[in-house]
N, C-alpha and C positions, 0 to 999 in steps of 0.2 A: 701780221697777227695770225692770220689763218695758217701760215707756215709754222709758227710757233706752237699753235694748238695741235697741229698734225704731228709735230715732233714730240712734245711733252705731254700731250693729252689734256683732257678737261678735268679739273680738280673734282667736280661733282661726280663725274663718271668713276674717278678713282675711289671716291668715298663709297659709292654704291658697290663697286667691286669688292672693296674691303669688308663691307657689311655682309655681302653674300658669302664671302669666304669664311667670315667669322661664324655665320649661321651654319655653314656646312661643317666646320670644325666642331661646333657645339653639338650638332646632330650626331656626328661620328663619335663624340665622347659619350653621349647618352646611349647610343647603340652598343658601344663597347662595354659600358657598365651593365646594360641589360644582358648582354651575352655572357659576361662574367658571372652574373647572378644565376642565370639559367644553367651555366656550366657547373657552378657550385651545387645547385639543387640536384643536378643529374649525378654528381659525385656522391652526394649524401644518399640519394635513392639507390645508387649502385651498392654502396657499403651496407645499407639497410637490407637490400635483397641478398647480398652475400651472407650477412649474419643470419637471415631467415633460412637460406639454403643450408648453412652449417647446422642450425638448430634442427631442421627437418632431417638432415643426414644423421645427426646424433640420435634423434628419436627413432628413426628407422633402424639404426644399429642396435639400439637397446631392445627394440621389439624383436629383431632377428635373433639377438642373443637369448631372449626369453623363449622364442620358438625352438631354437636349437637345444636349449636346456630341457624344455618339455619333451622334445623328441627323444632325447637321450634317456629321460626318465621312463618314457613309455616303452622304450626298447629293453628296459631292465625288468625282468619278471617280478622282482621283489617290490617294484614301485607301481606297477600297473594299477592294481586295485586301490592303492592309497591315492593315486591321482584321481581316479573316478570318484572316490569318497570325498576327497578334498573339494572338488568342484561342486558336488552336490551340497556339501555343507556351506560352501561359499555362496552358492546360488540362493540358499535359504537365508543366509545372513543379509544378502542384498534385498531379498523379498521382504523380510521383516523390517529392514530399514525403510523401504518404500511405504510399507504399511504405516509405520510410525510417522513418516513425513506427511502422508495424506491426512492422517488423523490430526496432526498438529495444524496443518493448513486449514482444515475444516473447522477446527476449534477457533482459530484466529478469525476466519471469515465470519463465522456465526456470532462471535463476540463483537466484532466490528459492526456487523449489521444491527445487532441488538443495541449497541451504544448509539449508533447513528439514528435508529428508530426512536430511541428515548430522546435524543437531541431534537429530532424533528417534532416529536410530540410536544416538548416544552416550547419549541419555537412557534408551533401552531397555536398553542394556548396563549402565549404572549401576544401573538398577532391578533387573535380573536379578542383578547382583553383590550388592546389598543383600539381596534376597530369598534368595539362595543362602546367605549367612551365617546368616540366621535359620533357614532350613530345615535347615542343618547342626546348629544348636543343638537344633532340634526332634528331629532324628534321634538325637542324643546323649541327650536327655531320654527318648525312647521306649525306647532301649536300657537306660537305667538303670531305667525303670519295669518293663520286661520282666524284668530280673534280680531286682528286688525282688519282683515278683509270683511268680517261680519260687521265690524263697527263702521267701516267705510261704506258698505252697502246701506247700512241704516242711515248714515248721514246724507248720503246721496238721495235716498228716498225722502228723507226729511226736507231736503232742499227742493226736491221736485214737487212736493205737496204744499209748499208755502204759497200763501197768496201774495199778490203783488206788493201789498203794503209791508208785510214782514220781510219779504225778499229784498225790498229796497233798503231797509235798515239793518238787517242781519245777514244778508246774502254774502257780503264781502268777507266777513269774519268766518262764515261757515265754509266758503270756498277755500280760504286759507287753511282751515283745519283739514279739509279734504286733501289738499295738496301735501300737507304735512304727513297725513296718514299714508298717502300713496308713496311718498319718498321713504318713509320708514319701512313699508312693505318691500319696496325695491331694494333697500339696504339689506334687509334680512334675507331676501332671496339670493342676493349676491354672496352673502356669507354662507348660505346653505350650499351654494355651488362650490365654494372653496372647501367646505367640509366634505362634500361628496368626492372631490378630487383627492382629499387626504385619505379617505377610505379606499379609493381606488389605488392610491400609491402604496398603502399598507398591504392590501391584498396582492399587489403586483411585485412584492419583494421577492428576491431570489432566496431559495432555502439555503441554509449553511452547508458547507462541504463537510464530508466525513472527517472527524478528528481522529488522531492516533490514540491507541489504547494507553491508559494510564498505568502506572507501576502496579497498582493493586490488581488490575485486570490481567496484566502480563503474569503476575505471580500465580494467580488462580489457573491460568492456562498452563503454565509450566508444571504446576502440581498435577494436572490431568495428564500432561505428556509423560511425566515421570511415572504416574500410575499405569499408563498403558504400556510403557517400556517394561515395568515390573511384571505386568500381565504376560507379556511375551516371554520374559525370562522365566517366570514360574512354569509356563507351559512346556518349556524345554529343559527344565531343571533336572528332571530324573535322568539317571544314567549319565550324568555330566554332559548331556547333549549341548546345553547352553554354552558351556566353556569351549567345547569342540567347534561349535558354530562361530563363536567369537574369534577363536584362534585362526580359523580358516578365512575369516573376513579381514583379519589384520596382517596375516603373514603370507609370504609368497609360496607358490607351488614348489614342492621339494623340501620345504622347511619342516614339513610334518609327515610322519610315517605312522599309519594307523595299524600296521601289522599285517597279518596273513589275510588270505582271501576270506576265510571264515569270519574273522574279526570284522573285516570291512563289510561283509554281507550283513552281519548283525547290526552294525551301525546304520547301514542304509535301511534296514527293516525298521529299526526304531525311528529313524527319520521319517519314513513314509507314514508310519502310524501316527506320529505326533503331528505331522503336517496335515493329514486327513482330519484329525480331530480339531485342529486349529481352524480349518475352513468351515467345519460344521458346528463350531461352538455356538451355543445359545447366546442370547443378549446378556451382556455382563456390564451394562451401563451403571447399574446401582453399585456393583462391586467396584467399578472404577471411581465413582464419586466417593464412596466410603474410604477407599484407599487414599484418594487425593486429600481428603480431610486429615487423615492420619499423617500423611507426608507434610501437609501445611502446618500441623501443630509442632513438628520437629524442625521445620525448615528455618535456617538462620541466614542472614544476608550481611554482606560486607558493609553496606551503608543503606540509607533510606532510598537512594536512587537506583538500586540494583534489583533486577527482576529475577536473576538466576541465583538460587541458593548455593551456599558453600557445599562442596561435595561431602565433607565430613558430617554435615547435619542431615543428609538424606542417604545415609549409608545403610539403612535398614529396609529390607524387602518385606512387605506385608502380604501374607497369604491369608485370604479371607475364605473360609469354608462355606459350604451351602447352608450350614446351621448358624452362620454368623460368627463363628469362632475365628480369632485372629492369631496367626502364628507368625513369629518374626524370624527372619534369616539375615545373616550378614551378607551384604552385597552392595558395593558402591558403583552402581551403574553409571552415575554421572562422571566419576573420576576415570573409570575405564572406558568411557564413551561407548557404552553398549548400544548397538543398533545405530551408531553415529548420532546419538541423541543431542550432542552439542551443536550440531548443524541446524536443528529444527526448533530449539528453544527460543522463546521470545526474549528480546533484550531491550 
């Protein structure tokens, strides 16, 4: 038998060897699957990086093309002064756009703070009203407890002052009455504790989060944004400066030629003068509000859930003089996206 075992092996040992080999094969299979997955991820990352490199190369090529174009223009005497004028106009367009964006953001923040403050005021009033109801119940409970304690004290005094004959016949019933009063006082005090916990829970509530602006608020904000955009437009309207600024903001360098050096110098002079008066302009908040009301009267909307008016309904620019006179000009700033107004309107 020993010789047979030596020749053919033990069946249990063979089973163990088979199981070990199976586990090794399974482990190799999973390792291979993991390697394939990692390889696929690396291929995807490689292709993504290649696409990114191509995009960056294309961007660099476009920038280099623009620089070459600008260099060629600057080498041309007929274009030098136009290029300088173009960038001055474009810089002012960007500056006015930032002014409008800051104005719009400040309006939105102020309106949101005001709405949240009103929400908190209403919430605090509701909280105080709920707490007042419970505190009234607490006051009533305490009054009842006080009355019962006075009555209990009187009954105890009465029991203590009874002579032996009366205490013998009436003491038991009086003691029962005292126990009943004490139990009632204890019940009322437990209820008072529950009411006090209710008041604490009411006062410990978390205030509500700020809510988004409703359509009505957004429309009012947009009217003010349009009013400010018109204010900027009117400030540069003379000498057709507003149109020149807008064209420089929308078109590329080399697409506009402003003429000779003298013409360019005149444009730059006008630009400096109007920019200086813009920075030193007095408070025109009342004018903005009055213009916003005029815009709001004419504004029309596609539907009740839209905050931005149709461009055709706000195509009138209102110039309000110091005397209060209103002059109307045609100017669809919303359709033309003057000062990039579409980027800052509330929606």
